[in-house]
C-alpha positions as CSV (number, residue, x, y, z in Angstrom):
1,M,0.1,0.0,0.0
2,R,1.3,3.6,-0.8
3,S,2.3,5.7,1.8
4,N,2.1,9.3,0.3
5,F,-0.7,9.4,-2.3
6,T,-0.2,13.3,-2.5
7,E,3.3,12.8,-3.6
8,A,1.8,9.7,-5.9
9,A,-0.3,12.1,-7.6
10,G,2.6,14.8,-8.2
11,L,1.0,17.4,-6.2
12,G,2.6,19.9,-3.6
13,T,1.8,20.1,-0.1
14,G,1.2,23.6,0.6
15,T,-1.8,25.6,1.8
16,V,-4.8,25.5,-0.7
17,S,-7.0,28.7,-1.4
18,M,-10.6,29.0,-0.3
19,E,-11.3,31.4,-2.9
20,P,-12.9,29.1,-5.5
21,Y,-15.3,28.3,-3.0
22,R,-16.9,31.9,-3.2
23,S,-15.5,33.6,-5.8
24,Q,-18.2,34.6,-8.8
25,A,-15.1,34.7,-11.4
26,Y,-13.9,31.2,-10.5
27,F,-17.5,30.2,-10.8
28,D,-18.1,31.7,-14.2
29,M,-14.8,30.0,-15.2
30,E,-16.0,26.6,-14.2
31,R,-19.7,27.2,-16.1
32,D,-17.4,27.9,-19.5
33,K,-14.4,25.9,-19.2
34,V,-15.8,22.9,-17.2
35,F,-19.4,22.4,-17.5
36,A,-20.1,23.8,-20.9
37,R,-17.6,21.5,-22.8
38,T,-17.1,18.3,-20.7
39,W,-18.9,15.1,-20.7
40,L,-21.7,15.2,-18.1
41,I,-23.7,12.3,-16.8
42,M,-27.4,12.1,-17.4
43,G,-28.3,8.8,-15.8
44,R,-28.7,5.1,-17.0
45,T,-30.1,3.6,-20.1
46,E,-32.7,1.6,-17.6
47,D,-34.1,5.1,-17.0
48,V,-35.3,5.1,-20.9
49,P,-35.7,1.2,-21.4
50,Q,-38.3,1.3,-24.2
51,V,-38.8,3.1,-27.3
52,G,-40.6,6.3,-26.7
53,D,-39.3,6.8,-23.1
54,Y,-37.8,9.8,-22.1
55,I,-36.2,11.8,-18.9
56,V,-35.5,15.6,-18.6
57,K,-32.5,16.7,-16.8
58,E,-31.6,20.1,-15.8
59,V,-27.9,21.6,-16.0
60,E,-28.2,24.7,-14.1
61,I,-25.3,26.2,-14.3
62,C,-25.5,26.3,-18.1
63,K,-29.2,27.2,-17.8
64,A,-29.7,24.0,-20.1
65,S,-32.9,21.7,-19.7
66,I,-31.8,18.4,-21.5
67,L,-34.3,16.1,-23.1
68,I,-33.1,12.5,-23.4
69,T,-35.1,9.9,-25.5
70,H,-35.1,6.4,-26.5
71,G,-36.0,6.4,-30.2
72,K,-36.6,3.8,-32.9
73,G,-33.4,1.2,-33.4
74,G,-32.6,1.8,-29.7
75,A,-30.9,5.2,-30.4
76,I,-30.7,7.1,-27.1
77,R,-30.8,10.9,-28.1
78,A,-30.1,14.3,-26.3
79,F,-31.8,17.6,-27.4
80,H,-31.9,21.0,-25.9
81,N,-35.5,21.3,-24.4
82,V,-36.4,24.2,-26.4
83,C,-39.2,25.1,-28.9
84,S,-38.2,26.4,-32.1
85,H,-40.8,28.9,-32.3
86,R,-40.5,31.3,-29.4
87,G,-38.3,29.3,-27.0
88,N,-40.8,27.8,-24.6
89,Q,-39.8,24.5,-23.1
90,V,-41.2,21.6,-24.8
91,V,-41.5,19.0,-22.0
92,W,-42.7,20.1,-18.6
93,D,-42.2,17.0,-16.8
94,E,-39.4,14.9,-15.7
95,K,-40.0,11.5,-17.4
96,G,-42.5,9.6,-19.2
97,S,-42.9,6.5,-21.3
98,R,-44.3,5.2,-24.9
99,K,-44.4,9.0,-26.3
100,T,-43.2,9.1,-30.0
101,M,-44.0,12.8,-30.3
102,F,-43.7,16.0,-28.3
103,R,-46.1,18.9,-28.4
104,C,-45.2,22.2,-27.2
105,P,-47.8,23.3,-24.6
106,Y,-47.6,26.9,-25.8
107,H,-48.6,26.7,-29.6
108,N,-48.5,23.2,-30.2
109,W,-45.6,22.6,-32.3
110,T,-45.0,18.9,-32.4
111,Y,-41.7,17.0,-32.7
112,G,-40.8,13.5,-33.1
113,N,-38.7,11.7,-30.4
114,D,-35.9,12.0,-32.9
115,G,-36.0,15.7,-32.8
116,R,-37.9,16.4,-36.2
117,L,-40.3,19.3,-36.0
118,L,-43.4,17.1,-37.5
119,A,-46.2,19.8,-37.5
120,I,-46.6,23.7,-36.8
121,S,-50.3,24.6,-35.8
122,D,-51.9,27.5,-38.2
123,E,-48.7,26.8,-40.4
124,K,-50.1,28.8,-43.4
125,K,-50.2,31.9,-41.8
126,F,-46.4,31.5,-41.2
127,F,-43.8,33.1,-43.8
128,G,-42.1,30.2,-45.3
129,V,-40.7,28.1,-42.5
130,D,-38.7,25.3,-43.2
131,K,-39.8,22.7,-41.0
132,A,-36.5,20.6,-41.6
133,K,-34.4,23.2,-40.2
134,C,-36.5,23.7,-37.1
135,G,-36.3,20.7,-35.0
136,L,-35.1,20.4,-31.5
137,E,-31.2,21.2,-31.1
138,P,-29.2,18.1,-30.8
139,I,-26.7,17.5,-28.0
140,H,-23.7,15.3,-28.0
141,C,-24.8,12.2,-26.5
142,D,-23.3,8.7,-26.0
143,T,-23.4,6.0,-23.6
144,W,-20.6,4.0,-21.7
145,E,-21.4,0.8,-19.7
146,G,-25.1,1.7,-19.6
147,W,-24.2,5.1,-18.3
148,I,-25.5,8.0,-20.4
149,F,-23.7,11.3,-21.1
150,I,-24.2,14.2,-23.0
151,N,-21.5,17.2,-24.0
152,L,-23.0,20.6,-24.3
153,N,-20.5,22.1,-26.7
154,P,-21.7,21.9,-30.2
155,D,-18.3,21.8,-31.4
156,N,-16.9,19.2,-29.4
157,K,-14.3,16.7,-30.9
158,V,-13.4,14.7,-28.2
159,S,-15.4,11.4,-27.8
160,L,-16.7,10.1,-24.5
161,K,-14.4,7.1,-24.7
162,D,-11.4,9.8,-25.2
163,Y,-12.7,11.6,-22.3
164,L,-13.1,8.7,-19.7
165,G,-9.8,7.5,-21.0
166,K,-8.0,5.1,-18.8
167,M,-10.7,5.5,-16.3
168,G,-13.2,4.1,-18.5
169,E,-10.9,1.2,-19.3
170,F,-10.2,0.6,-15.6
171,L,-13.9,0.3,-14.6
172,S,-14.9,-1.5,-17.8
173,G,-16.8,-4.7,-17.1
174,I,-18.1,-3.9,-13.8
175,P,-21.6,-5.8,-13.3
176,Y,-24.1,-3.4,-11.8
177,P,-26.5,-5.1,-9.7
178,N,-30.0,-3.8,-10.2
179,P,-29.6,-0.9,-12.6
180,D,-33.4,-0.7,-13.3
181,R,-34.3,-0.1,-9.6
182,S,-33.0,2.8,-7.6
183,I,-34.1,5.2,-4.7
184,K,-33.3,8.9,-5.0
185,I,-32.1,11.3,-2.3
186,Q,-32.4,15.1,-3.7
187,A,-31.5,18.2,-1.7
188,H,-30.6,21.7,-2.6
189,L,-27.9,23.0,-0.2
190,K,-26.7,26.7,0.5
191,C,-23.3,25.9,-0.4
192,N,-20.8,25.6,-3.3
193,W,-20.7,22.7,-5.4
194,K,-17.2,21.7,-4.7
195,I,-17.9,21.7,-0.8
196,V,-20.2,18.9,-1.5
197,V,-17.7,17.1,-3.7
198,D,-15.0,17.4,-0.9
199,A,-17.6,15.9,1.8
200,F,-17.7,12.7,-0.6
201,S,-14.0,12.7,-1.7
202,E,-12.2,11.7,1.6
203,S,-12.4,9.5,4.6
204,Y,-10.7,11.7,7.0
205,H,-13.8,13.0,8.5
206,I,-15.6,9.7,8.9
207,P,-14.4,8.5,12.4
208,V,-15.5,12.0,13.7
209,L,-18.2,13.2,11.9
210,H,-20.1,9.7,11.5
211,S,-19.1,8.7,14.9
212,K,-22.4,7.8,15.7
213,T,-23.3,6.0,12.4
214,I,-20.7,4.3,10.4
215,G,-17.6,5.5,12.0
216,P,-17.0,2.3,14.0
217,S,-17.3,0.3,10.7
218,F,-14.5,2.5,9.0
219,S,-12.1,2.7,11.6
220,S,-10.7,0.3,14.4
221,P,-8.4,0.8,17.5
222,S,-5.2,-0.4,14.8
223,D,-6.3,2.1,12.5
224,P,-8.5,4.8,14.5
225,M,-8.4,7.5,11.3
226,G,-9.5,4.9,8.8
227,H,-6.6,5.8,6.3
228,L,-7.0,5.3,2.5
229,Q,-6.2,2.0,1.2
230,N,-5.5,2.8,-2.2
231,A,-5.9,5.7,-4.6
232,E,-5.8,5.8,-8.8
233,F,-5.3,8.8,-10.9
234,F,-6.4,8.9,-14.4
235,G,-6.3,12.3,-16.3
236,P,-9.0,14.4,-14.7
237,H,-10.6,11.7,-12.8
238,H,-9.5,9.7,-9.9
239,A,-10.3,6.9,-7.5
240,I,-9.8,5.8,-3.8
241,S,-10.1,2.7,-1.6
242,L,-11.4,3.2,1.9
243,Y,-10.7,1.3,5.1
244,G,-13.1,-0.9,6.5
245,N,-12.8,-2.5,10.0
246,P,-12.8,-6.4,9.6
247,E,-13.7,-6.9,13.2
248,Y,-16.6,-4.7,12.9
249,A,-20.1,-6.0,14.5
250,P,-23.1,-4.2,16.1
251,S,-23.0,-3.7,19.6
252,E,-25.4,-5.2,22.0
253,V,-27.5,-2.0,22.2
254,Q,-27.6,-2.0,18.4
255,L,-30.8,-4.3,18.3
256,V,-32.1,-3.0,15.0
257,E,-28.9,-3.6,13.0
258,K,-28.0,-7.0,14.7
259,L,-31.6,-8.4,13.6
260,A,-31.2,-6.7,10.2
261,Y,-28.0,-8.4,9.3
262,K,-28.8,-11.7,10.9
263,M,-28.3,-14.7,8.8
264,M,-27.9,-12.3,5.8
265,Q,-24.9,-13.1,3.6
266,S,-24.1,-9.3,2.8
267,E,-20.5,-8.1,2.2
268,N,-20.6,-5.4,4.9
269,V,-22.9,-2.9,6.4
270,L,-22.9,-0.9,3.2
271,A,-24.8,-3.7,1.2
272,A,-28.4,-3.7,-0.2
273,N,-27.6,-7.2,-1.6
274,Q,-26.8,-10.3,-0.6
275,S,-23.1,-11.7,-1.1
276,D,-24.0,-14.5,-3.5
277,V,-25.8,-11.8,-5.8
278,T,-22.5,-9.6,-5.8
279,E,-19.9,-12.1,-6.2
280,R,-19.0,-11.2,-10.1
281,L,-19.0,-7.6,-8.7
282,R,-16.2,-8.2,-5.9
283,A,-14.3,-10.1,-8.3
284,H,-13.9,-7.2,-10.6
285,P,-10.1,-6.1,-10.6
286,A,-11.3,-2.6,-10.2
287,V,-13.1,-3.2,-7.1
288,N,-10.6,-3.1,-4.2
289,P,-7.9,-2.8,-6.8
290,G,-5.3,-3.0,-4.1
291,K,-6.9,-6.0,-2.8
292,S,-6.6,-4.8,0.7
293,E,-7.9,-7.2,3.6
294,T,-9.2,-4.1,5.3
295,W,-11.3,-2.7,2.6
296,S,-14.7,-1.3,2.6
297,M,-15.6,0.5,-0.6
298,D,-14.2,2.7,-3.7
299,I,-15.1,5.9,-4.5
300,N,-14.9,6.6,-8.3
301,E,-14.8,10.1,-9.0
302,F,-15.5,11.2,-12.6
303,F,-14.6,14.9,-13.5
304,P,-16.2,17.2,-12.8
305,N,-19.5,16.2,-10.7
306,W,-20.0,12.5,-10.8
307,H,-19.4,9.6,-8.1
308,L,-19.8,6.1,-8.7
309,D,-19.2,4.5,-5.7
310,V,-18.8,0.7,-4.9
311,A,-19.0,-1.5,-2.0
312,G,-19.0,-5.3,-1.5
313,G,-22.6,-5.6,-1.6
314,G,-23.6,-3.1,-4.5
315,F,-23.2,0.6,-5.9
316,W,-24.6,3.9,-5.6
317,T,-24.1,7.5,-7.1
318,H,-23.7,11.1,-6.5
319,E,-24.3,14.1,-8.8
320,I,-23.5,17.5,-7.8
321,W,-25.0,20.4,-9.9
322,P,-23.7,23.9,-9.6
323,I,-26.6,26.7,-9.5
324,T,-24.7,29.6,-8.1
325,P,-21.5,30.2,-6.3
326,D,-23.4,29.2,-3.0
327,Y,-26.2,27.2,-4.2
328,T,-26.1,23.4,-5.2
329,R,-28.5,20.8,-6.2
330,Y,-27.4,17.1,-4.9
331,E,-28.6,13.9,-5.9
332,M,-27.8,10.5,-4.6
333,R,-29.3,6.9,-6.1
334,F,-29.0,3.9,-4.2
335,F,-29.4,0.8,-6.5
336,V,-31.2,-2.0,-4.8
337,P,-32.8,-5.1,-5.5
338,K,-36.7,-5.9,-5.0
339,P,-36.7,-8.1,-1.9
340,T,-38.3,-11.2,-2.2
341,T,-38.7,-12.1,1.3
342,V,-39.8,-10.0,4.5
343,R,-36.1,-10.7,5.8
344,E,-34.6,-9.2,2.7
345,A,-37.1,-6.3,2.9
346,F,-36.1,-5.3,6.6
347,H,-32.5,-5.6,5.5
348,Q,-32.8,-3.5,2.7
349,E,-34.9,-0.8,4.7
350,H,-32.3,-0.7,7.3
351,Y,-29.4,-0.3,4.7
352,I,-31.5,2.7,3.3
353,A,-32.3,4.3,6.4
354,R,-28.6,3.7,7.7
355,L,-27.0,5.3,4.5
356,A,-29.5,8.4,4.7
357,D,-28.6,9.0,8.0
358,V,-24.9,9.1,7.0
359,V,-25.7,11.2,4.0
360,L,-27.7,13.9,6.2
361,E,-24.8,14.3,8.6
362,D,-22.7,15.1,5.5
363,L,-25.3,17.5,4.1
364,A,-26.2,19.3,7.2
365,N,-22.2,19.9,7.6
366,V,-21.9,21.4,4.2
367,E,-23.9,24.5,4.8
368,R,-21.8,25.2,7.8
369,T,-18.7,24.9,6.0
370,Q,-19.8,27.5,3.4
371,K,-20.6,30.1,6.3
372,G,-17.3,29.4,7.5
373,V,-15.6,30.0,4.0
374,M,-17.9,33.2,3.4
375,S,-16.8,34.8,6.5
376,R,-13.3,35.3,5.1
377,A,-11.9,34.7,8.5
378,K,-9.5,32.2,6.7
379,N,-8.4,32.6,3.2
380,H,-6.3,29.0,2.8
381,M,-7.1,25.3,4.0
382,H,-4.5,22.9,5.3
383,L,-5.0,19.6,3.5
384,Q,-3.5,16.1,4.5
385,D,-2.8,12.8,2.5
386,N,-6.4,11.5,3.1
387,E,-7.8,14.5,1.5
388,V,-5.8,13.9,-1.6
389,L,-8.5,14.2,-4.1
390,I,-9.5,17.7,-2.8
391,R,-6.2,18.8,-3.4
392,R,-6.1,17.2,-6.9
393,M,-9.4,18.5,-7.9
394,F,-8.1,22.2,-7.4
395,R,-5.1,21.5,-9.6
396,I,-7.6,19.8,-12.1
397,L,-10.0,23.0,-12.4
398,D,-7.0,25.1,-12.6
399,Q,-5.7,23.2,-15.6
400,F,-9.1,23.3,-17.2
401,G,-9.5,27.0,-16.6
402,E,-6.1,27.7,-18.2
403,A,-6.5,25.3,-21.5
404,P,-8.4,26.8,-24.3
405,T,-9.8,23.6,-25.4
406,L,-11.0,20.5,-23.6
407,E,-8.4,18.7,-25.9
408,G,-5.7,20.8,-24.2
409,A,-7.0,20.6,-20.7
410,L,-7.0,16.7,-20.9
411,E,-3.5,16.9,-22.2
412,A,-2.4,19.0,-19.3
413,C,-3.7,16.5,-16.6
414,A,-2.6,13.4,-18.4
């Protein structure tokens, strides 16, 4: 196991400025140089499983509403959710199914789910409108391992495969149990988006902030701070493996937890599935890549704002969407099986409640952090080795800010 992840990442060890958490100018750079030109997560193909299914996603920092459709032949497409008539949003709900046409609720302009403008109400009163040139504006869209991504730059020349690079290769082939069934937690938070990213990018806080929940399972007398087990760096993306207490067991007073996991073959307390269901997941070389005997989970962080977390018993995701320099939309999805017995249902409900408690501890704290940052009492922060991803994220953001193109940014952080 590496002893210095910061050094392995080629990073310095000095203090890091807090200004990016509160600067409008830095936020504007992130909008123009990061979110407007990188590949962004939209969901899974299971979110639009049938022809005619669709979802609508917001990219608030770019003031964009994105319509994702499943068309004939299995094509997954993305469009700006904007009518060619007078700019109204065409689709007003978040998702739907079996819809081959979208009719703008303002004046009934009608589009196919392939983006073509099919009909204009009272067309004879217009002045030679060419319907072939007035379809929904397409957006670059591609999939990787069942995940849907878009790129908002109409002139983008970097493929999703090239953008994900070695990170995509590293995680290729991971089996995702129950990708069609998820439970979502969403919150709007009064803080900068990077403060939320930070909260889910390091383990240093776990024994302290989560001392009443998962702290005892992520630390032990032999490793009371639960040090990182591994770290991997792939261009703008990165991954870390967290410590797990191999001796952890619920105490005698934790009766609900003891009952939930009694006679259940789940890999650890971050498991919604039984072990026999996820054996292939745990066998993948990118899961616990350091093959640590004291491993609990992996955090796979895709730049700029998506985390794909994997534990022995399943996976979950975080999406962190900037709205303003001090306001953020956060979304977490737990992917869980449909229980087949009362015991499995009870085990799963406990898992969800436990993780929800942990997430709420994190989310309650991020707004306190933003208040401290905004006071300007401190202008720099001191980061330790277990916070390597925070330090690296700032270097990557600076590299993207300095690069005139996405190609240049990827080359700078290769």
